[in-house]
Each structure stands twice: as structure tokens, then as C-alpha cells.
N, C-alpha and C positions, 0 to 999 in steps of 0.2 A: 504494500500500500504506500509506504513512504517513498519507495523507489519510483512508483508510478507518479506520485506527487512531484517528485524532483524532475522526472522526465517532462511532465506537463509544464512545470515551471520554466524549464529550459525553452520549451516551445512557445509558451505565452510571452516570455520576455524577449524572444528572438535572439537568444544568446548563442554565440558560436560554441562548438563543442570543445574548443581549446583556445588558449590565449598564448601569446608569445612569452616564452620564458625570459626571466631576467638574465642579464649577462652574467656569466660565471663559468667555472670550469665544467667541461662536459664530463659525462660518465656518472657513475653511481655515487650517491652520498656516502659518508662514512657508515660503518656498521659497528654496533656496540658489542659487548662481550657475549650477549645472548643471540647475536646474529641478526638483530633488527637494524634496519636503516635508521639513522638518527640525524638530528640537526644540532648544530652547536648552540642554538638559542633555546633548545628545550631545557626546562628546569630539571634538576636532579630530583627524582622522586624520593621522598623521605621514608617511604614504607608505612606512612600513616596519612590516610586521606584527610583526617581532621587537621593535621599540621600543614598539609599541602593547601587545604582550603584557607587556613589562617594566613599562610604566606601570600596566597593570591589576594585575599581581602586587604592585607596590610599594604600591598602594592596597588590597590585600587583596580584589581583585575578579576576576571572570572576564571574559575578552575576548569580546565579542559583536560580530560584524560584521553589520550589516543591509544587505542588498543591495536596492537599489531602482532604479527607472528613471523617467524623465520620462513623465508621462501615465498612470502605473499607477493604475488605479481601486482596486485592493485595497491599494496603498500608502497612498492617500488615506484609505481606510477605517481602516487601522491607526492612522494619525495622528489622525483625527477621532473615532474610537471608542475603541480600546484605549489610546491615549496620553492620553486625557482622564479615565481612571479613576485618581484620585489615589492610592489605596492601592497599586495595581499599579505605577504610575510610581515611587512611593517605594521599593517593593521592588526594582524593576529598578535604580534609581539607587544603592541601598545595596549591591547585590551584583554589579553588572555595569559594566564599562567599555565603553560602546557607541560604536562608530564606524560611519560610514555609507560605503558604496561604491556606485558607479554601475555597473550591469550592463554598460553600453556605454562606460564611461569610458576615455578615452585617456591619462589621467594615469598616470605610471609609479609602481609600488609594488614594494617589495621583499618577497618571499614569506618564509615561515619558513625556507626552505632557503638564503636569501641571494640567490636569482636575482631579477632585476628584469624585470618585465613590465607591460603595461598592466592597468588594472582589469578590462577586458573579458577579457583572456587569463587573469587570475587567477580570474575567475568561472568560466571553462570548466574550469580546473584543479580547482576544488572542486565541479564538477558543478552550479553554480548556473545553472539554465536558465530561471527565471522569477522574478517578484518579487511581493510581498516575500519574502525568504528570510533567515532568521537562522542564522548560522554561529557556533557556540560552540567555543572552543578550550580545551583542557586546559592546565595550567601548563607542560607540556613542548612546547607548540606543535602538538600533533596535534589533530585534530578530535574534539570530545567529542560533538557532536550537530548535526544540521542540521534546522531547521524549515522545510519547503517550503510556501510559499503563506501566505495569510491564515488565521489561526485566530481564532475568536470569543474574546472576552475571557477567559472562564473557562479555556479550553484554553490560550490564550496565556500567561496567568499560571502555569498548572500546568507548562507546558514550562520556563519560567524556574526554577520551583522544582525540577523534575526535574534540571536542569543544576546548579543551585546546591548541591543536596544530593548531587550525584554519583550520582543514581539509576541512571544509565547504566552504572555499574560493576557493578551486581548484577542489573539487570532491564531488559528492553525497556521502552519507554514504555508499551505496552499492559499488560504485567505490573505495572508500577509503578502505573498507574491502578487496576488491580484490587486491589492490595495496600492502597492508600489507602482504598478503600471509598467509598460515596456521600458526597458533600460534602467528601471528604478534605482 
């Protein structure tokens, strides 16, 4: 359903399926110790979502958890296409505290309710069933929005704007896209 909404949004807004990447070195981004593509501007996860949320709030940002897994083709695409668009990356860095988690990770992490589970168990708690997936948290630690799967750059950026402007408080993503109008 959400993917259908995103596809409809792309058509409604007349957005191109890809945008020109920012200038930078060609090839894959760095890979972390777990084999996940990473970005130098990602924040180090503390292993405690409450602490990550507190850090985000202290910086005036929204907590975004990016779920990925080793060998994920769409994760690679997100890193090699979406995260190479300089204005979009600047927007995300300004408004979001981004941490990365491994869908199959065995590292322990403390959830918002204080319970300690593996990253894999936490993923299941939040219905993260594939990658990439972006999970956005409200200031009170509840989920604001979940972006399942890869989204082309214009939709990806728009979802971050939807969350940052708290569009979810007054409209579904589909309604929000319609309210913005073409090229919104």
C-alpha cells in the first residue's frame, strides 16, 4: 500500500525517477564492520534508542533509524544515488539524527521502553521486514513514520520533508503529496 502511494506520488508530482548525483568520487561508499554501506555523516548508534533520541532532540533534530543489511542491492542504490545528491544530504543532515541498524544484527540495543534486545529482534518489533527501511521517531519516542523499501530521490527527499514538517499529524502521505501540488 505504501509503495503504491509512493508510486502514485511520483506520478502526481511529475517527478523524474532519478536526479543527478552530487559531484564526488565514483564507486561504492565505505562499508562498516558489519558489511553495511555507510556514510561519514551518520551518527554512531549508542545501542540505546532513548539516548539516540535524546541526542537528536538536544541537536534540534528528528531521530531516523535506517535499517539495512549486508548485500542489499537497494541499500547500495540508496547510498550510491540518493546519498550523492548534495542538497538532499544537506537537508537530511540539518534536520535528522541518522543512525544505522542491521536487520540481522546480534548487537544488543535498548528499545524506547527500556527493554534490551538484539537489533534483529528490535527490527521485528517495529515490523521492519526488508531493507532499506527508514524509521522516524517523534520526540516522545513513538513512531512518526516508516518508509519501507527504496524510494527514488524525489520521493525520498519528500518523505524526509513530510516527517520534518510533521505532515503526518494532519494528513496521510498521499494526502500530503496532493496538498503540495506538482513540484511541491
